[in-house]
N, C-alpha and C positions, 0 to 999 in steps of 0.2 A: 224355787230351783230354776224355773224357766227364765225368770228375770236375771238370775245370776249368770246363766249360760249366755243370755243375750248380751250382758255386760262384757263377758269375756270375748264374745264375737266382735263387738265394737272395738275392743282393745286390739284385737288381731287385725281388724280392718285398718287401723291407724298405721300398721306396719306394712300390710299387704292389702291394698284397697280392693282387689278383685277375687278374694278367697271365697270358694263356694261353701255352702252349708254342709255338703258331704265331707269336705276337708276339715271343717270345724268339728264335725262329729268324730272323725278319725283322731283328731287331737285330744278330744275329750276322752275317747276310749284309751288312748295312750296314757293320759293323765291317770285314769282309773287303774290301769295295769301297773303303773309305777307305784301308786299308793299300796296296791295289793301285794306286790312282790317286795316292797321295801321293808315289810315287817319280817322278812326272812333273809333278804340279801341287802347289804348296804349299798344301794344304788345312788342315793342322795343323802345328805345329812338330814337327820330327823328334825333339826331346827329349821330347815328350809321347806319342809313339807307343807306348812300352811301357806307358803308363798310360791308353791310349785308352778302355778300358771305364769306368773310374772318372772320369777327368778330364773326359771329353767326353760319353760316352753317359749314364751315371748322373747326371751334373751337369745334363744336359738333361732327363732323365726326371722329375726332381723338380718341374719347372715344371707339368707337365700336371695333377696332382691338385689344384692350387690352383683351377683353373676347368675341370674335366673335363666339366662340364655344357654348356660353350659349344661351338658348332658351327662358327663362322667365325673362324679365326685368320689373322694375317698376320705374317710374320717379315721384319724389315728387315736387309739386309746378310747374307744367308743363308750365304755362303761355303761351308764344307764340309758344311753341313747341320745345324748345331747352333744352336738346338734344333729347327729346323723339321722335319727328316726324322724325328727321334725322335717328335715330336708327331704327325706324319702316320701313323706306324706305329701309334700308340695310337688314332688316329681310325679307321684301317682296322679294327681289332678292334671298335670301337664300331659299325661299319657305317653311320655317318652322320657328317656334318661334313666340312670342307674347310679346307686351309691354303694361303694364297698366299705364295710366296717371292719376295722382291725382291733381285736380285743384278745388279750392273753388269759383273762380270768374265765375259767370254765363255767361258773355259775352265771356270770354276766352274759356270756355267750348264749347260754340256754334261755335267759330272759329275752335277749335281743331277737333270737330266732323265733321265740313264741310270739312276740309282738309283730314281727314281719309276716309270719304265717296268718295270724288272726286278722291283720289289717290288709293283707294281700299287697304288700309294699314291694316296689322295685329295688330291692336291696339284697346284698349277700354279706353274711358275717364270716370272717376268716379268723379261726381260732389259732392265732399265732403271734409271735413277736413282730414288732414293726420292722425289724431288720430283715425278716423273712418274706414280707409282702412283695418285695420287688421282683421275686421270681414267680409270683403267682398271677399277677395282673399287669396289664399295660399301664403306662403312665396316665393318670387322670388329668383332667383340665384343672380341677380344684382340689386342694387338700384342706381339711379343717381339723382343728384340735382345740379342745376347751379344757382348761385346768389340768393339762397333762404334765408339763415340765417347763423349765425356764426357756426363754427364747433361744439362748445359746445352744441348749440341748436339742430343742426342736429343730433348729437349723441343721444340726449334725444328723438328726434322724431323717429329715426330709431332703437332704442335699442331693441324693441320687436323682430326684425328680425336679427339684427346684433349680438345679443348675441348667435345666432344659427349659421347657415352655410352661411347666406347671406353675400355678399361682397358689399361695397359701393364704388362708383367712384364719388368723389366730386370735382368739378372744383373750384379752389380758385385763387385769385389774389395776388398782391404783399405782402399783410399782412398775408399770410398763416402761416408763422413761429410763429407769435404772437398768431394766432388762435389755433395752435397746443399746444403751451405752456399753454394757458388759459384752453384748454380742458383737459389737464393732471391733473388739479386740481380736476376734478370730474370723470375722466375715465381712463382706461387702454385699449390699443388696439394695434393690429398689424398694422403697417403703412409702406406703400411703396409710395415714391414720383415719379411721372412721369412728367418730364419736358414738358411743352406745346410746341407743334410744331408751334404754331401760335403766342404766346406772350411770350417773354423771361422772363417776370416777373410773369408768371402764372404757375400753376401746376395742375395735377390731383392727388388727394389723394386717394389711394387705402387703404381702412380700413376694417378690419375684426376682429373677436373674441373680441368683445367689452365687457368690464367688468366695472361695476359701482364701484366707490370708495366712494360713498355717504353712510353716516351712516343710 
């Protein structure tokens, strides 16, 4: 078991070279809570549970270094806490910063609040629809979303903030090029693609300065 945890720690260091042991312990605790709750709530696909560390935790961890200097994050459709809880754990180590989580499913909200309380994370869960978050908090520096919706739909959901100075970091799979092409029918935006360090077929789309092309 110790050897296995050490292997995970080394894999994490490949993404974030200066992560503390305490942060690693928090990630392991989060992993355990996911496995425990997933038997009652569909947080992640049962088929991906054996690959939880790589497929979900490390995949989420790679987002943080892109804008680790930013202090206010917001995650849309937080679900099982990816990438939001992972980012919150890194912000805890930094001892400053905060992430807001937006989730409409009550059972998942209960899970997220339990994790935040047990790990003492700098995070707040908002039990609401994405459309309602704009009246609840100020615009964040960074928006994240993972497996939530098509790029076109995400741009519509995030437009109130992305037309300003907020930046979106959106994780996308093998069909990302098609999603980008479809989104260009309705939007113009600055785009930078970051190759995933976990899945060669996936990317993180960094999007900013969004403009609508709709009449």
